[in-house]
C-alpha positions as CSV (number, residue, x, y, z in Angstrom):
1,M,-0.2,0.2,-0.3
2,L,1.3,2.9,-0.9
3,S,2.1,6.0,1.5
4,Q,-0.5,8.8,1.7
5,N,2.2,10.8,3.9
6,N,2.7,14.2,1.8
7,V,6.6,15.1,3.5
8,P,7.8,18.1,0.9
9,P,11.2,16.5,-0.3
10,P,14.4,17.7,1.2
11,P,15.4,21.1,0.7
12,D,18.5,20.5,-2.0
13,N,16.1,18.5,-4.3
14,P,16.5,21.1,-7.4
15,H,12.8,19.4,-8.4
16,A,11.2,20.5,-5.6
17,G,7.3,20.8,-6.1
18,G,7.9,20.3,-9.8
19,V,9.6,23.7,-10.6
20,I,11.8,23.4,-13.3
21,P,15.6,24.6,-11.8
22,K,16.8,27.7,-13.1
23,V,19.8,27.5,-15.7
24,V,22.0,29.8,-14.5
25,P,24.5,30.9,-17.5
26,P,28.3,30.8,-16.6
27,L,30.5,33.3,-15.6
28,A,32.3,35.2,-18.0
29,R,35.4,34.8,-17.6
30,P,38.4,36.8,-19.2
31,S,40.1,35.7,-22.6
32,P,43.8,34.2,-22.4
33,H,44.7,36.1,-25.2
34,A,44.3,39.7,-24.1
35,R,46.6,41.8,-22.8
36,D,45.1,45.2,-22.4
37,L,47.9,47.0,-23.8
38,P,47.9,50.5,-24.5
39,W,48.4,51.9,-28.2
40,R,51.4,53.4,-27.4
41,T,52.7,49.6,-26.6
42,A,53.4,49.6,-31.2
43,F,55.9,52.1,-30.7
44,T,57.8,50.3,-28.3
45,W,57.6,47.0,-30.4
46,L,59.5,49.4,-33.0
47,R,62.0,50.5,-31.3
48,A,62.8,46.9,-29.7
49,G,62.6,45.7,-33.9
50,W,65.1,48.7,-34.4
51,R,67.5,47.2,-31.8
52,D,67.2,44.2,-32.9
53,L,67.8,45.6,-36.6
54,W,71.1,47.2,-35.7
55,T,72.4,43.9,-33.7
56,H,74.4,42.1,-36.3
57,P,72.7,44.3,-39.1
58,L,74.4,42.9,-42.3
59,P,71.8,39.3,-42.0
60,S,69.1,42.0,-41.8
61,L,70.0,44.2,-44.5
62,I,71.0,41.4,-46.8
63,Y,67.1,40.2,-46.3
64,G,65.8,43.6,-46.8
65,L,67.6,44.0,-50.2
66,G,66.8,40.3,-50.9
67,V,62.9,41.2,-50.4
68,F,64.0,44.8,-52.7
69,L,65.1,42.8,-55.6
70,V,62.3,40.2,-56.0
71,S,59.8,43.1,-55.6
72,V,61.7,44.8,-58.8
73,A,61.4,41.2,-60.4
74,V,58.4,40.6,-60.3
75,V,57.0,44.2,-61.4
76,W,59.7,43.6,-64.0
77,F,57.5,40.6,-65.0
78,L,54.0,42.2,-65.1
79,F,55.4,44.5,-67.7
80,H,57.3,42.0,-69.9
81,L,54.1,40.0,-69.8
82,D,51.8,42.7,-70.5
83,F,50.2,42.2,-66.7
84,D,50.8,45.8,-66.0
85,Y,46.9,45.8,-64.9
86,A,47.8,43.9,-62.2
87,L,50.5,46.2,-60.3
88,F,48.1,48.4,-58.2
89,P,46.5,45.2,-56.9
90,A,50.0,43.4,-56.3
91,L,51.5,46.2,-54.7
92,A,48.4,46.0,-52.4
93,G,48.5,42.1,-52.1
94,F,51.9,42.5,-50.9
95,M,50.8,43.3,-47.5
96,V,49.0,39.7,-47.5
97,V,51.9,37.8,-48.0
98,G,54.5,39.8,-46.2
99,P,54.3,38.1,-43.0
100,L,54.9,34.7,-44.7
101,I,58.5,36.3,-46.5
102,A,59.2,37.8,-43.1
103,G,60.2,34.1,-41.2
104,G,63.6,34.8,-41.0
105,L,63.6,37.7,-39.0
106,Y,61.2,36.3,-36.7
107,E,63.8,33.3,-37.0
108,K,66.6,36.6,-36.2
109,S,64.8,38.2,-33.2
110,R,64.3,34.5,-31.5
111,R,67.5,33.8,-31.4
112,L,68.9,37.1,-30.0
113,E,66.1,36.8,-27.5
114,A,67.3,33.2,-26.7
115,G,70.9,34.3,-27.2
116,E,71.8,32.0,-29.8
117,P,74.3,32.8,-32.5
118,V,73.0,34.9,-35.7
119,G,73.5,34.1,-39.3
120,L,72.0,34.9,-42.8
121,G,72.4,31.1,-43.0
122,P,69.6,30.4,-40.0
123,M,67.4,33.5,-41.4
124,L,67.1,31.7,-45.0
125,F,66.8,28.2,-43.9
126,V,64.3,28.4,-40.9
127,R,63.2,25.1,-39.0
128,L,60.0,25.2,-38.1
129,R,58.7,23.5,-34.8
130,S,55.6,23.0,-36.7
131,G,57.2,21.3,-39.6
132,G,55.4,21.0,-42.8
133,A,52.3,23.3,-41.2
134,G,54.4,26.4,-42.8
135,V,54.0,25.3,-46.1
136,F,50.2,24.5,-45.7
137,M,49.9,28.0,-44.5
138,G,51.8,29.9,-47.3
139,V,49.7,27.9,-49.5
140,M,46.6,29.4,-48.0
141,L,47.8,32.7,-48.1
142,L,49.0,32.7,-51.5
143,G,45.4,31.6,-52.0
144,L,44.0,34.8,-50.4
145,F,46.3,36.7,-52.3
146,L,45.1,35.4,-55.8
147,L,41.6,35.8,-54.9
148,W,42.2,39.5,-54.0
149,M,44.1,40.0,-57.7
150,R,41.2,38.6,-58.9
151,A,38.8,40.8,-57.0
152,A,41.1,43.4,-58.4
153,V,40.2,42.7,-62.2
154,L,36.5,42.2,-61.5
155,I,36.2,45.8,-59.8
156,Y,37.9,47.1,-62.7
157,A,35.8,45.3,-65.8
158,L,32.4,46.5,-63.4
159,F,33.5,50.4,-63.4
160,F,34.9,50.1,-67.0
161,G,33.9,46.7,-68.9
162,M,35.5,44.4,-70.5
163,V,38.0,46.7,-72.3
164,A,41.8,46.2,-72.2
165,F,43.7,47.8,-69.8
166,P,44.9,51.3,-70.9
167,G,48.1,51.4,-69.7
168,T,49.7,53.0,-66.3
169,E,50.1,56.2,-68.1
170,E,46.8,56.4,-68.6
171,I,45.1,54.5,-65.6
172,V,46.1,57.3,-63.3
173,P,44.1,60.3,-64.7
174,M,41.0,57.9,-65.8
175,L,41.0,57.3,-61.8
176,L,41.6,60.9,-60.4
177,L,39.9,63.0,-63.0
178,T,36.8,60.9,-63.9
179,P,33.6,60.2,-61.9
180,T,33.9,56.4,-62.9
181,G,37.3,56.5,-61.4
182,W,36.3,58.2,-58.4
183,A,34.0,55.3,-57.6
184,L,36.2,52.7,-58.3
185,L,39.0,53.7,-56.1
186,L,36.2,54.3,-53.2
187,V,34.9,50.4,-53.9
188,G,38.5,48.8,-54.5
189,S,39.8,50.8,-51.7
190,A,36.8,49.5,-49.4
191,V,37.6,45.7,-50.7
192,G,41.2,45.9,-50.7
193,A,40.9,47.0,-47.0
194,L,39.0,44.2,-46.2
195,F,41.2,41.7,-47.6
196,A,43.9,43.5,-45.6
197,A,42.3,43.2,-42.7
198,F,41.7,39.9,-42.7
199,S,45.0,38.9,-43.9
200,F,46.4,40.8,-41.3
201,A,44.4,39.2,-38.8
202,I,44.8,35.7,-39.6
203,S,48.5,35.7,-40.4
204,V,50.4,38.7,-38.2
205,F,50.6,36.1,-35.6
206,A,50.2,32.6,-36.9
207,F,53.7,32.4,-38.5
208,P,56.4,33.0,-35.3
209,M,53.6,30.5,-33.9
210,L,54.5,28.1,-36.4
211,L,58.2,29.1,-35.5
212,T,58.1,28.3,-31.6
213,E,55.1,26.0,-31.2
214,R,53.8,22.8,-32.7
215,T,50.8,23.2,-33.7
216,D,48.9,23.2,-37.2
217,A,48.2,26.0,-39.5
218,L,44.5,26.5,-39.3
219,S,44.9,26.7,-35.4
220,A,47.9,29.3,-35.7
221,L,45.4,31.5,-37.9
222,G,42.7,30.9,-35.7
223,I,44.5,32.2,-32.7
224,S,46.6,34.6,-34.2
225,M,42.9,36.5,-35.1
226,A,41.7,36.0,-31.6
227,M,44.9,37.8,-30.3
228,V,44.3,40.4,-32.7
229,W,40.4,40.9,-31.9
230,N,41.3,40.5,-27.8
231,N,43.9,43.2,-28.1
232,F,41.8,45.3,-30.6
233,G,43.1,48.7,-30.3
234,V,47.0,48.1,-29.7
235,M,47.1,46.3,-32.8
236,I,45.0,48.7,-34.6
237,A,47.9,51.4,-33.9
238,W,50.3,48.7,-35.1
239,G,48.1,47.9,-38.1
240,A,48.8,51.8,-39.4
241,I,52.2,52.0,-38.5
242,V,52.6,49.0,-41.2
243,V,50.9,50.6,-43.3
244,A,52.3,53.8,-43.1
245,L,55.9,52.7,-43.4
246,F,54.8,50.0,-45.8
247,A,53.1,53.5,-48.3
248,L,56.6,55.3,-47.3
249,C,58.2,52.2,-49.1
250,L,56.0,53.1,-52.3
251,L,57.2,56.6,-52.2
252,T,60.4,55.8,-52.7
253,A,60.1,53.3,-55.6
254,G,60.5,50.6,-53.0
255,L,63.9,51.0,-52.0
256,G,62.6,51.1,-48.5
257,L,62.2,48.3,-48.3
258,I,65.6,47.4,-47.8
259,L,65.1,49.1,-43.9
260,V,61.9,49.1,-43.3
261,F,60.9,45.4,-44.0
262,P,63.3,44.0,-41.8
263,L,62.5,46.5,-39.3
264,L,58.6,45.6,-39.0
265,G,59.7,41.9,-39.1
266,H,61.4,42.4,-36.0
267,A,59.4,44.7,-34.4
268,T,56.3,41.8,-35.3
269,W,58.5,39.1,-33.3
270,H,58.3,41.4,-30.2
271,C,54.6,42.0,-31.2
272,Y,54.0,38.6,-30.7
273,R,56.0,37.7,-27.6
274,A,53.9,40.7,-26.0
275,I,50.9,39.3,-26.7
276,R,51.1,35.3,-26.7
277,S,51.9,34.5,-23.3
278,D,54.4,31.4,-22.5
279,D,50.8,30.3,-20.2
280,A,49.2,29.8,-23.2
281,A,51.7,28.8,-25.5
282,A,52.6,25.5,-23.3
283,H,48.5,25.0,-22.5
284,E,47.8,24.7,-25.8
285,D,50.9,23.2,-26.8
286,D,50.6,19.5,-29.0
287,R,47.1,19.7,-28.0
288,M,46.2,20.9,-31.5
289,F,48.7,19.4,-33.5
290,I,47.4,17.4,-36.8
291,R,49.3,15.4,-37.8
292,P,49.5,14.5,-41.9
293,A,47.8,11.7,-43.0
């Protein structure tokens, strides 16, 4: 026989009285990537990069000279193969692949920090702790660069139609002195800024991470974006410095790359070291490493 005793359930029973318990959201936790750095910290990184540049300066300057010569060769081939219409998108797209090219500069700064010998050989033949993940990341960034090139050609065709490129002598007046050119500059700059911001966010810390940690390319790109997003103010300042110095290189017909590119490469390493904590790296080390099949 069932008991008729209507004894209330114990007070610690969450289903007392048939009431559905409240769902309490978890407490917000601070992001492990947030550092709360003032925007002026970007100039501290630039000074640290300048110090690394002039510590055993010859390898860095040779590295910058190599980047300049390769840039000149690319521009020459564009004109020689009648691809001069791709010149301006290629110059803007340099920002996409820049972090990938600067791998040797990160290695020099890492060696200076660790007290290891510095030379041109280790800078040219960098050994990544993540192994082949660097190749995969390079392919992804090159794909993003080609996508930007195609988008630039399509934007030109939308405004001027399917007509032959008039040449660099005529394109500047078309862009600056006609309403269609103004519209093209506005839309092209907006789309290019989106490509540049996205590529900067996913790549600025990804290659230094592959250099020092065992992780895969996709994880490095995602963590790089998280680090940029959680340090938005100081990274906006750093991005503005990069754009301003790159514009200075263009005004010097690329000669500024000999000095500016090594400076930015070394400074980016210090930017990475300031935001990527050793605790976060140790916690995520090996956990996300994806080995190729």
